[in-house]
Residue frames as a rotation matrix with the C-alpha (Angstrom) as fourth column:
MET 1
0.542 -0.670 -0.508 -39.74
0.823 0.298 0.484 -9.67
-0.173 -0.680 0.712 -25.24
GLN 2
-0.153 -0.672 0.724 -38.10
0.726 -0.574 -0.380 -6.70
0.671 0.467 0.576 -27.02
ASN 3
0.207 0.336 0.919 -39.82
-0.251 -0.889 0.382 -4.11
0.946 -0.309 -0.099 -24.73
GLU 4
0.962 0.257 0.097 -39.29
-0.186 0.351 0.918 -6.32
0.202 -0.900 0.385 -21.69
PHE 5
0.571 -0.752 -0.330 -35.70
0.556 0.650 -0.518 -7.14
0.604 0.113 0.789 -22.29
PRO 6
-0.181 -0.603 0.777 -34.09
-0.292 -0.722 -0.627 -4.16
0.939 -0.341 -0.046 -20.45
MET 7
0.211 0.353 0.911 -35.94
-0.959 -0.104 0.263 -5.12
0.187 -0.930 0.317 -17.19
TYR 8
0.958 0.008 -0.286 -35.20
-0.026 0.998 -0.059 -8.83
0.285 0.064 0.956 -17.86
ILE 9
0.167 -0.985 0.036 -31.59
0.215 0.001 -0.977 -8.02
0.962 0.171 0.212 -17.96
LEU 10
-0.248 -0.302 0.921 -31.72
-0.707 -0.593 -0.385 -6.16
0.662 -0.747 -0.067 -14.68
LYS 11
0.703 0.526 0.479 -33.70
-0.711 0.532 0.460 -8.96
-0.013 -0.664 0.748 -12.86
ALA 12
0.898 -0.345 -0.274 -31.27
0.260 0.917 -0.302 -11.67
0.356 0.200 0.913 -14.09
LEU 13
-0.016 -0.995 0.103 -28.23
0.211 -0.104 -0.972 -9.82
0.977 0.007 0.212 -13.13
LYS 14
0.031 0.216 0.976 -29.67
-0.884 -0.450 0.128 -9.09
0.467 -0.866 0.177 -9.73
ASP 15
0.936 0.305 0.177 -30.02
-0.347 0.883 0.316 -12.73
-0.060 -0.357 0.932 -9.24
GLN 16
0.550 -0.817 -0.171 -26.40
0.468 0.471 -0.747 -13.23
0.691 0.332 0.642 -10.39
TYR 17
-0.605 -0.795 0.047 -24.99
0.461 -0.398 -0.793 -10.49
0.649 -0.459 0.607 -8.20
PRO 18
0.268 0.919 -0.289 -27.42
0.739 -0.004 0.673 -10.02
0.618 -0.394 -0.681 -5.22
ASN 19
0.574 -0.127 -0.809 -25.17
0.660 -0.513 0.548 -7.73
-0.485 -0.849 -0.211 -3.19
ALA 20
0.094 -0.576 0.812 -23.91
0.894 -0.310 -0.323 -5.49
0.437 0.757 0.486 -5.98
HIS 21
0.915 0.027 -0.403 -22.03
0.233 -0.851 0.471 -2.48
-0.330 -0.525 -0.785 -4.74
THR 22
0.647 -0.762 -0.040 -18.78
-0.565 -0.443 -0.696 -0.75
0.512 0.473 -0.717 -5.39
GLU 23
0.725 -0.469 -0.505 -15.73
0.564 0.824 0.045 -2.82
0.395 -0.317 0.862 -4.72
LEU 24
-0.171 -0.711 0.682 -13.80
-0.012 -0.691 -0.723 0.22
0.985 -0.131 0.110 -3.50
ASN 25
0.032 0.127 -0.991 -13.22
0.930 0.359 0.076 0.04
0.366 -0.925 -0.107 0.16
TYR 26
-0.555 -0.237 0.797 -14.18
0.041 -0.965 -0.258 3.25
0.831 -0.111 0.546 2.12
LYS 27
-0.415 0.523 -0.744 -15.80
0.909 0.216 -0.355 4.40
-0.025 -0.824 -0.566 5.41
THR 28
-0.056 0.414 -0.909 -16.65
0.292 -0.864 -0.411 8.04
-0.955 -0.288 -0.073 4.60
PRO 29
0.918 0.342 0.203 -17.63
0.314 -0.313 -0.896 10.06
-0.243 0.886 -0.394 1.54
LEU 30
0.608 -0.731 -0.311 -14.18
-0.743 -0.661 0.102 11.60
-0.280 0.169 -0.945 1.68
GLU 31
-0.271 -0.734 0.623 -12.46
-0.398 0.675 0.622 8.30
-0.877 -0.080 -0.475 1.53
LEU 32
0.277 0.456 0.846 -14.62
0.546 0.649 -0.529 7.28
-0.791 0.608 -0.069 -1.33
LEU 33
0.962 0.069 -0.264 -13.87
-0.133 -0.726 -0.674 10.36
-0.238 0.684 -0.690 -3.33
ILE 34
0.197 -0.975 -0.102 -10.19
-0.853 -0.222 0.472 9.80
-0.483 -0.006 -0.876 -2.83
ALA 35
-0.330 -0.254 0.909 -10.45
0.015 0.962 0.274 6.16
-0.944 0.104 -0.313 -3.79
VAL 36
0.680 0.615 0.399 -12.41
0.431 0.105 -0.896 7.05
-0.593 0.782 -0.194 -6.87
VAL 37
0.741 -0.525 -0.419 -9.64
-0.628 -0.762 -0.155 9.46
-0.238 0.378 -0.895 -7.89
LEU 38
-0.234 -0.903 0.361 -7.13
-0.735 0.407 0.543 6.70
-0.637 -0.138 -0.759 -7.53
SER 39
0.006 0.339 0.941 -9.23
0.196 0.922 -0.333 4.16
-0.981 0.187 -0.061 -9.43
ALA 40
0.779 0.218 -0.589 -8.96
-0.488 -0.380 -0.786 6.04
-0.395 0.899 -0.190 -12.77
GLN 41
0.540 -0.515 -0.666 -7.04
-0.562 0.368 -0.740 3.60
0.627 0.774 -0.091 -15.11
ALA 42
-0.718 -0.665 0.205 -6.28
-0.606 0.453 -0.654 1.44
0.341 -0.594 -0.728 -12.14
THR 43
-0.288 0.605 -0.742 -7.95
0.251 0.796 0.551 -1.64
0.924 -0.028 -0.381 -10.61
ASP 44
0.556 0.591 0.584 -10.20
-0.504 -0.319 0.803 -1.52
0.661 -0.741 0.120 -7.53
VAL 45
0.823 -0.318 -0.470 -7.94
0.517 0.763 0.388 -4.27
0.235 -0.563 0.793 -6.06
GLY 46
-0.190 -0.965 0.180 -4.85
0.778 -0.260 -0.572 -2.14
0.599 0.031 0.800 -6.46
VAL 47
-0.184 0.152 0.971 -6.53
-0.298 -0.950 0.093 0.86
0.937 -0.272 0.220 -4.95
ASN 48
0.840 0.526 0.132 -7.76
-0.299 0.247 0.922 -1.17
0.452 -0.814 0.365 -1.92
LYS 49
0.472 -0.741 -0.478 -4.23
0.824 0.563 -0.059 -2.30
0.313 -0.366 0.876 -1.28
ALA 50
-0.500 -0.766 0.403 -2.92
0.557 -0.641 -0.528 1.22
0.663 -0.040 0.747 -1.10
THR 51
0.015 0.549 0.836 -5.77
-0.175 -0.822 0.542 3.15
0.984 -0.155 0.084 0.75
PRO 52
0.696 0.299 -0.653 -5.51
0.559 0.345 0.754 1.50
0.450 -0.890 0.073 4.21
ALA 53
-0.080 -0.851 -0.519 -2.17
0.979 -0.166 0.121 2.97
-0.189 -0.498 0.846 4.92
LEU 54
-0.625 -0.042 0.779 -3.11
0.457 -0.829 0.322 6.19
0.633 0.557 0.538 3.11
PHE 55
0.289 0.885 0.365 -6.28
-0.003 -0.381 0.925 6.66
0.957 -0.268 -0.107 5.15
ALA 56
0.630 -0.108 -0.769 -4.41
0.759 0.295 0.581 5.84
0.163 -0.949 0.268 8.42
LYS 57
-0.454 -0.882 -0.126 -1.93
0.889 -0.458 0.004 8.55
-0.061 -0.110 0.992 7.70
PHE 58
-0.960 0.230 0.159 -4.27
-0.197 -0.960 0.196 11.29
0.197 0.157 0.968 6.43
LYS 59
-0.773 0.610 -0.172 -7.48
0.610 0.641 -0.467 11.19
-0.175 -0.466 -0.867 8.36
THR 60
0.172 0.788 -0.590 -9.22
0.481 -0.590 -0.648 14.44
-0.860 -0.172 -0.481 7.57
VAL 61
0.724 0.115 0.680 -9.72
0.687 -0.208 -0.696 16.60
0.061 0.971 -0.230 4.62
HIS 62
0.883 -0.464 0.064 -7.34
-0.468 -0.864 0.188 19.17
-0.032 -0.196 -0.980 6.21
ASP 63
0.277 -0.840 0.466 -4.65
-0.038 0.475 0.879 16.52
-0.960 -0.261 0.100 6.52
PHE 64
0.206 -0.215 0.955 -4.72
0.884 0.459 -0.087 15.95
-0.419 0.862 0.285 2.75
ALA 65
0.866 0.248 0.433 -5.08
0.435 -0.802 -0.410 19.67
0.245 0.544 -0.802 1.89
ASN 66
0.815 -0.561 0.147 -2.11
-0.567 -0.716 0.408 20.57
-0.124 -0.416 -0.901 4.04
ALA 67
0.624 -0.568 0.537 0.07
0.293 0.807 0.513 17.62
-0.725 -0.163 0.669 3.06
ASP 68
-0.303 -0.768 -0.564 3.25
-0.682 -0.239 0.691 17.85
-0.666 0.594 -0.452 0.95
ILE 69
0.553 0.537 -0.637 2.39
-0.833 0.346 -0.432 16.14
-0.012 0.769 0.639 -2.40
ALA 70
-0.218 -0.799 -0.560 5.49
-0.644 0.549 -0.533 14.03
0.733 0.244 -0.634 -2.12
ASN 71
-0.790 -0.018 0.613 4.16
-0.561 0.424 -0.711 12.63
-0.248 -0.905 -0.345 1.07
ILE 72
0.332 0.930 0.161 0.85
-0.675 0.353 -0.648 11.59
-0.659 0.107 0.745 -0.53
GLU 73
0.303 -0.328 -0.895 2.82
-0.855 0.320 -0.407 10.21
0.420 0.889 -0.184 -3.54
LYS 74
-0.604 -0.758 0.248 4.61
-0.776 0.489 -0.398 7.86
0.181 -0.433 -0.883 -1.09
TYR 75
-0.482 0.536 0.694 1.49
-0.402 0.568 -0.718 6.09
-0.779 -0.625 -0.058 -0.12
ILE 76
0.610 0.785 0.111 0.05
-0.200 0.288 -0.936 5.67
-0.767 0.549 0.333 -3.57
SER 77
-0.171 -0.772 -0.613 3.18
-0.842 -0.208 0.497 4.99
-0.511 0.601 -0.615 -5.62
SER 78
-0.719 -0.134 0.682 1.91
0.081 0.958 0.273 1.54
-0.690 0.252 -0.678 -6.54
ILE 79
0.186 0.971 0.151 -0.93
0.522 0.033 -0.853 3.03
-0.833 0.238 -0.500 -8.50
ASN 80
-0.132 -0.267 0.955 -0.85
0.981 -0.171 0.088 4.24
0.140 0.948 0.285 -12.17
TYR 81
0.009 0.121 0.993 -0.35
0.390 -0.915 0.108 7.95
0.921 0.386 -0.056 -12.57
TYR 82
0.254 0.287 -0.924 0.17
0.956 0.069 0.285 8.42
0.146 -0.955 -0.257 -8.87
LYS 83
-0.760 -0.594 -0.264 2.05
0.617 -0.787 -0.006 11.78
-0.204 -0.168 0.965 -9.23
ALA 84
-0.789 0.499 0.358 -0.88
-0.119 -0.696 0.708 13.36
0.603 0.516 0.609 -10.96
LYS 85
0.219 0.868 -0.446 -3.41
0.427 0.326 0.844 11.68
0.877 -0.375 -0.299 -8.63
ALA 86
-0.217 -0.325 -0.920 -1.54
0.972 -0.158 -0.174 12.98
-0.089 -0.933 0.350 -5.56
SER 87
-0.991 -0.134 0.024 -1.90
0.136 -0.986 0.099 16.48
0.010 0.102 0.995 -7.01
TYR 88
-0.361 0.932 0.041 -5.65
-0.092 -0.079 0.993 15.94
0.928 0.354 0.114 -7.71
ILE 89
0.086 0.414 -0.906 -6.16
0.806 0.506 0.308 14.66
0.586 -0.757 -0.290 -4.18
LYS 90
-0.629 -0.407 -0.662 -4.57
0.720 -0.626 -0.299 17.72
-0.293 -0.665 0.687 -2.54
ARG 91
-0.980 0.188 0.069 -6.32
-0.135 -0.873 0.468 20.11
0.149 0.449 0.881 -4.78
ALA 92
-0.260 0.939 -0.224 -9.61
0.241 0.288 0.927 18.35
0.935 0.187 -0.301 -4.38
CYS 93
0.040 0.246 -0.968 -9.43
0.966 0.240 0.100 18.66
0.257 -0.939 -0.228 -0.67
GLN 94
-0.869 -0.292 -0.400 -8.45
0.351 -0.933 -0.081 22.31
-0.349 -0.211 0.913 -0.83
LYS 95
-0.681 0.718 0.143 -11.61
-0.168 -0.344 0.924 22.76
0.712 0.605 0.355 -3.12
LEU 96
0.004 0.770 -0.639 -13.79
0.648 0.484 0.588 21.02
0.762 -0.416 -0.496 -0.48
ILE 97
-0.242 -0.146 -0.959 -12.56
0.927 -0.327 -0.184 23.22
-0.287 -0.934 0.214 2.26
ALA 98
-0.957 -0.154 -0.247 -12.76
0.091 -0.965 0.247 26.47
-0.276 0.214 0.937 0.26
ASP 99
-0.743 0.656 -0.133 -16.18
-0.498 -0.409 0.765 25.89
0.448 0.634 0.631 -1.31
PHE 100
0.052 0.828 -0.559 -17.99
-0.231 0.554 0.800 23.16
0.972 0.087 0.220 0.63
GLY 101
0.509 0.187 0.840 -17.20
-0.808 -0.232 0.541 23.58
0.296 -0.955 0.034 4.18
GLY 102
-0.475 -0.790 0.389 -14.76
-0.864 0.502 -0.036 20.72
-0.166 -0.353 -0.921 4.16
LYS 103
-0.044 0.589 0.807 -17.53
-0.226 0.781 -0.583 18.31
-0.973 -0.208 0.099 3.17
VAL 104
-0.956 -0.137 0.260 -17.92
0.208 0.311 0.927 16.17
-0.207 0.941 -0.269 0.01
PRO 105
-0.555 0.758 -0.343 -21.05
-0.756 -0.632 -0.174 17.70
-0.348 0.162 0.923 -1.79
ASP 106
-0.573 0.351 0.741 -23.96
0.162 0.934 -0.318 15.60
-0.803 -0.062 -0.592 -2.52
SER 107
0.675 0.704 -0.221 -24.94
-0.131 -0.182 -0.975 16.87
-0.726 0.687 -0.031 -6.00
LEU 108
0.476 -0.366 0.800 -23.65
0.817 0.521 -0.248 16.19
-0.325 0.771 0.547 -9.44
GLU 109
0.778 0.016 0.628 -23.41
0.342 -0.850 -0.401 19.80
0.527 0.527 -0.667 -10.31
LYS 110
0.800 -0.499 0.333 -21.04
-0.598 -0.618 0.511 20.53
-0.050 -0.608 -0.793 -7.32
LEU 111
0.622 -0.564 0.543 -19.04
0.150 0.766 0.625 17.33
-0.768 -0.307 0.562 -7.48
VAL 112
0.591 -0.387 0.708 -17.88
0.807 0.270 -0.525 17.89
0.012 0.882 0.472 -11.04
THR 113
0.812 -0.359 0.461 -16.26
-0.262 -0.929 -0.262 21.19
0.522 0.092 -0.848 -9.95
VAL 114
0.700 -0.584 0.411 -13.84
-0.395 0.164 0.904 19.23
-0.595 -0.795 -0.116 -7.64
PRO 115
0.078 -0.850 -0.521 -10.40
-0.996 -0.088 -0.006 18.51
-0.041 0.520 -0.853 -9.19
GLY 116
-0.872 -0.489 0.000 -10.09
-0.488 0.870 0.068 14.92
-0.033 0.060 -0.998 -10.42
ILE 117
-0.483 0.790 0.378 -13.95
0.231 0.531 -0.815 14.32
-0.845 -0.306 -0.439 -10.48
GLY 118
-0.903 0.276 -0.328 -15.67
-0.413 -0.356 0.838 13.99
0.115 0.893 0.436 -13.64
ARG 119
-0.079 0.997 0.012 -19.30
-0.946 -0.078 0.315 12.90
0.315 0.013 0.949 -14.33
LYS 120
0.186 0.104 -0.977 -18.53
-0.121 0.989 0.082 9.20
0.975 0.103 0.197 -14.05
SER 121
-0.671 -0.638 -0.378 -16.70
0.361 0.164 -0.918 9.64
0.648 -0.752 0.120 -10.71
ALA 122
-0.741 0.508 0.440 -19.45
-0.654 -0.695 -0.300 11.95
0.153 -0.510 0.847 -9.41
ASN 123
0.116 0.860 -0.496 -22.00
-0.731 0.412 0.544 9.24
0.672 0.300 0.677 -10.16
VAL 124
-0.110 -0.319 -0.941 -20.09
0.368 0.867 -0.337 6.66
0.923 -0.383 0.022 -8.28
ILE 125
-0.954 -0.299 -0.006 -19.87
0.113 -0.343 -0.932 8.92
0.277 -0.890 0.361 -5.16
LEU 126
-0.490 0.835 0.251 -23.39
-0.849 -0.523 0.081 10.03
0.199 -0.173 0.965 -5.25
ILE 127
0.304 0.637 -0.709 -24.70
-0.476 0.746 0.466 6.43
0.826 0.195 0.529 -5.58
ASN 128
0.023 -0.498 -0.867 -22.47
0.476 0.768 -0.429 4.89
0.879 -0.402 0.255 -3.05
ALA 129
-0.860 -0.449 -0.243 -21.87
0.414 -0.336 -0.846 7.53
0.298 -0.828 0.475 -0.42
PHE 130
-0.816 0.578 -0.031 -25.29
-0.473 -0.697 -0.539 9.29
-0.333 -0.425 0.842 -0.48
ASN 131
-0.555 0.670 0.493 -27.66
0.595 0.734 -0.328 6.70
-0.581 0.111 -0.806 -2.01
LYS 132
0.276 0.629 -0.727 -28.54
-0.186 -0.707 -0.682 9.22
-0.943 0.323 -0.078 -4.71
ALA 133
-0.231 -0.231 0.945 -28.81
0.780 0.536 0.322 8.61
-0.581 0.812 0.056 -8.46
GLU 134
0.230 0.331 -0.915 -28.49
-0.271 -0.882 -0.387 11.60
-0.935 0.337 -0.113 -10.77
GLY 135
0.298 -0.193 -0.935 -27.19
-0.946 0.070 -0.316 9.52
0.127 0.979 -0.161 -13.60
VAL 136
0.992 0.004 0.126 -25.63
-0.010 0.999 0.049 6.17
-0.126 -0.049 0.991 -14.51
VAL 137
0.170 -0.985 0.026 -21.97
-0.451 -0.054 0.891 5.21
-0.876 -0.163 -0.453 -13.98
VAL 138
0.991 0.129 -0.043 -20.48
-0.097 0.443 -0.891 4.57
-0.096 0.887 0.452 -17.35
ASP 139
0.126 -0.992 0.025 -17.07
-0.628 -0.061 0.776 3.06
-0.768 -0.113 -0.631 -17.33
THR 140
-0.597 -0.398 -0.697 -15.39
-0.800 0.366 0.476 0.59
0.066 0.841 -0.536 -19.84
HIS 141
-0.931 0.303 0.203 -17.41
0.220 0.911 -0.349 -2.32
-0.290 -0.280 -0.915 -18.40
VAL 142
-0.089 0.975 -0.202 -20.76
0.185 -0.184 -0.965 -0.53
-0.979 -0.123 -0.164 -18.65
SER 143
-0.070 -0.028 -0.997 -19.92
-0.831 -0.551 0.074 0.68
-0.551 0.834 0.015 -22.08
ARG 144
-0.862 -0.393 -0.318 -19.07
-0.502 0.745 0.439 -2.84
0.065 0.539 -0.840 -23.34
VAL 145
-0.788 0.584 0.195 -22.08
0.444 0.759 -0.476 -4.57
-0.426 -0.289 -0.857 -21.73
SER 146
0.010 0.814 -0.581 -24.54
-0.075 -0.579 -0.812 -1.93
-0.997 0.052 0.055 -22.97
GLN 147
-0.152 -0.132 -0.980 -23.27
-0.947 -0.264 0.182 -2.17
-0.282 0.956 -0.085 -26.53
LYS 148
-0.968 -0.201 -0.149 -23.24
-0.239 0.921 0.307 -6.00
0.076 0.333 -0.940 -26.52
LEU 149
-0.560 0.826 0.067 -26.75
0.584 0.450 -0.675 -6.10
-0.587 -0.339 -0.735 -25.31
HIS 150
-0.564 0.329 0.757 -27.75
0.652 -0.386 0.653 -3.52
0.507 0.862 0.003 -28.05
LEU 151
0.283 0.626 -0.726 -28.92
0.898 -0.439 -0.029 -1.06
-0.337 -0.644 -0.687 -25.47
THR 152
0.607 -0.182 -0.774 -26.87
-0.271 -0.962 0.013 1.55
-0.747 0.202 -0.634 -27.23
SER 153
0.719 -0.450 0.529 -24.90
0.682 0.310 -0.663 1.95
0.134 0.838 0.530 -30.38
LYS 154
0.846 -0.405 0.347 -22.85
-0.355 -0.913 -0.202 4.91
0.398 0.048 -0.916 -29.07
LYS 155
0.240 -0.861 -0.449 -19.25
0.652 0.486 -0.582 5.00
0.719 -0.154 0.678 -28.10
ASP 156
-0.516 -0.410 0.752 -19.13
-0.201 -0.795 -0.572 8.19
0.832 -0.446 0.328 -26.13
PRO 157
-0.781 0.100 -0.616 -19.77
0.545 0.589 -0.597 7.57
0.303 -0.802 -0.514 -22.45
ILE 158
-0.786 0.560 -0.264 -22.03
-0.287 -0.707 -0.646 10.62
-0.548 -0.432 0.716 -21.98
LYS 159
-0.324 0.669 -0.669 -24.16
-0.911 -0.029 0.412 9.47
0.256 0.743 0.619 -24.94
ILE 160
-0.511 0.140 -0.848 -24.27
0.155 0.985 0.069 5.84
0.846 -0.096 -0.525 -23.62
GLU 161
-0.925 0.157 -0.347 -25.35
0.328 -0.137 -0.935 7.28
-0.194 -0.978 0.075 -20.22
GLN 162
-0.606 0.727 -0.322 -28.15
-0.732 -0.669 -0.133 9.26
-0.312 0.155 0.937 -21.86
ASP 163
-0.352 0.462 -0.814 -29.36
-0.538 0.612 0.579 6.06
0.766 0.642 0.033 -23.66
LEU 164
-0.681 -0.026 -0.731 -29.43
0.418 0.807 -0.418 4.08
0.601 -0.590 -0.539 -20.40
MET 165
-0.887 0.365 -0.282 -31.23
0.007 -0.601 -0.799 6.90
-0.461 -0.711 0.530 -18.57
LYS 166
-0.467 0.727 -0.504 -33.90
-0.880 -0.324 0.347 6.82
0.089 0.605 0.791 -21.27
ILE 167
-0.342 0.181 -0.922 -34.29
-0.339 0.892 0.301 3.07
0.876 0.415 -0.244 -21.08
TYR 168
-0.344 0.106 -0.933 -34.40
0.730 0.656 -0.194 2.61
0.591 -0.748 -0.303 -17.36
PRO 169
0.742 0.615 0.268 -36.49
0.243 -0.619 0.747 4.47
0.625 -0.489 -0.609 -14.78
LYS 170
0.130 -0.734 0.666 -34.45
-0.598 -0.594 -0.538 6.65
0.791 -0.329 -0.516 -12.42
GLU 171
0.556 0.001 0.831 -35.04
-0.794 0.299 0.530 4.31
-0.248 -0.954 0.167 -9.43
ASN 172
0.942 -0.217 0.258 -33.05
0.278 0.932 -0.233 1.66
-0.189 0.291 0.938 -11.49
TRP 173
0.738 -0.671 0.068 -30.04
-0.380 -0.497 -0.780 3.83
0.557 0.550 -0.622 -12.28
ALA 174
0.203 -0.681 0.704 -28.06
-0.967 -0.026 0.254 2.74
-0.155 -0.732 -0.664 -9.22
ASP 175
0.465 0.073 0.882 -28.69
-0.156 0.988 0.000 -0.92
-0.872 -0.138 0.470 -9.92
VAL 176
0.968 -0.181 0.173 -27.77
0.204 0.171 -0.964 -0.55
0.145 0.968 0.203 -13.57
SER 177
0.488 -0.843 0.225 -24.51
-0.750 -0.537 -0.385 1.17
0.445 0.019 -0.895 -12.55
HIS 178
-0.028 -0.562 0.827 -23.44
-0.867 0.426 0.260 -1.61
-0.498 -0.709 -0.499 -10.10
LEU 179
0.525 0.308 0.794 -24.79
-0.027 0.938 -0.347 -4.66
-0.851 0.161 0.500 -12.03
PHE 180
0.988 -0.153 -0.020 -23.37
-0.019 0.007 -1.000 -3.71
0.154 0.988 0.004 -15.43
VAL 181
0.271 -0.928 0.254 -19.91
-0.928 -0.323 -0.188 -2.97
0.257 -0.185 -0.949 -13.91
LEU 182
-0.073 -0.328 0.942 -19.80
-0.657 0.727 0.202 -6.32
-0.751 -0.604 -0.268 -12.04
HIS 183
0.768 0.358 0.531 -21.20
0.093 0.758 -0.645 -8.22
-0.634 0.545 0.549 -15.17
GLY 184
0.903 -0.396 -0.166 -18.50
-0.295 -0.292 -0.910 -6.66
0.312 0.871 -0.381 -17.29
ARG 185
0.136 -0.911 0.389 -15.71
-0.983 -0.172 -0.059 -7.27
0.120 -0.374 -0.919 -14.90
TYR 186
-0.370 -0.323 0.871 -16.41
-0.649 0.761 0.006 -10.87
-0.664 -0.563 -0.492 -14.04
THR 187
0.098 0.500 0.860 -18.62
0.327 0.801 -0.502 -12.37
-0.940 0.330 -0.085 -16.82
CYS 188
0.845 0.241 0.478 -18.93
0.514 -0.119 -0.849 -10.31
-0.148 0.963 -0.224 -19.97
LYS 189
0.223 -0.902 -0.371 -15.24
0.204 -0.329 0.922 -9.71
-0.953 -0.282 0.110 -20.15
ALA 190
0.399 -0.044 -0.916 -13.67
-0.681 -0.683 -0.264 -7.86
-0.614 0.729 -0.303 -23.12
LEU 191
-0.354 -0.690 -0.631 -11.26
-0.933 0.303 0.193 -10.58
0.058 0.657 -0.751 -24.40
THR 192
-0.898 0.002 -0.440 -12.72
-0.009 1.000 0.022 -13.72
0.440 0.024 -0.898 -22.92
PRO 193
-0.288 0.834 0.471 -16.53
-0.923 -0.373 0.096 -13.35
0.256 -0.407 0.877 -22.31
LYS 194
-0.957 -0.004 0.291 -17.97
-0.148 0.867 -0.475 -16.19
-0.250 -0.497 -0.831 -20.16
CYS 195
-0.447 0.839 -0.310 -21.12
-0.783 -0.199 0.590 -16.66
0.433 0.506 0.746 -22.25
ASN 196
-0.274 0.340 -0.900 -21.66
0.223 0.932 0.285 -20.16
0.936 -0.123 -0.331 -20.62
ALA 197
-0.636 -0.018 -0.771 -21.86
0.770 0.045 -0.636 -18.46
0.046 -0.999 -0.015 -17.26
CYS 198
-0.969 0.232 0.085 -24.01
-0.219 -0.966 0.140 -15.65
0.115 0.117 0.986 -18.36
PRO 199
-0.610 0.786 0.103 -27.62
0.309 0.355 -0.882 -15.52
-0.730 -0.506 -0.459 -17.03
ILE 200
0.333 0.714 -0.615 -28.85
-0.317 -0.530 -0.787 -13.63
-0.888 0.457 0.050 -20.14
SER 201
-0.701 -0.709 -0.074 -26.79
-0.286 0.185 0.940 -15.55
-0.653 0.681 -0.333 -22.79
ASN 202
-0.446 0.528 0.723 -29.87
0.732 0.680 -0.045 -17.08
-0.515 0.509 -0.690 -24.32
PHE 203
0.611 0.790 0.051 -31.24
0.723 -0.530 -0.444 -13.67
-0.324 0.308 -0.895 -25.19
CYS 204
0.152 -0.694 -0.704 -27.99
0.091 -0.700 0.709 -11.86
-0.984 -0.172 -0.043 -25.78
PRO 205
0.964 0.243 -0.106 -27.66
-0.084 -0.101 -0.991 -10.51
-0.252 0.965 -0.077 -29.40
SER 206
0.438 -0.879 -0.187 -23.88
-0.842 -0.329 -0.428 -10.73
0.315 0.345 -0.884 -29.12
LYS 207
0.642 -0.137 0.754 -23.55
-0.401 0.778 0.483 -14.26
-0.653 -0.613 0.445 -27.70
GLN 208
-0.109 -0.720 -0.686 -20.36
-0.990 0.137 0.013 -15.98
0.085 0.681 -0.728 -28.92
């Protein structure tokens, strides 16, 4: 069972979350990029409440790039660190125009050069907007689930990602990203894990 355990986890979580995908609402790669910037240290629910009005006001990369930062702030003031994020959004869109023809690039190497976009955010954008997996999304949920399942003993997100990329074939990286996030968000919670509702609890080394 030890060697089969990682794939067993994936199958069980697919059954639990059959339509796993990002819970950020977006229609275009640009909207996803902006939503991802806003989601840092904020909930997807909170971001989704703010973005409809934001995207109705600013429809193109040029709208954001040319906007007064104070005007962007007005639409995202309900979100943590909104002043810094407004600056990131404006600078990110200026970068897209200057270096990528106004388009969101579809490679990790290029995405991480965009202000406000680190490796985790780039992975979210690639997997969801372009159906490309160059890595695994590692947020607090993925970190916790991976550690509890003893798939990694690391604390650093980059090292956790490297461990998961070694365990799972590339064609599973997108699924790992979606499923581990959802499992950590709704079942394997930090303070109150719902072990009784967990499909892999009988085999989980950290079952409470």
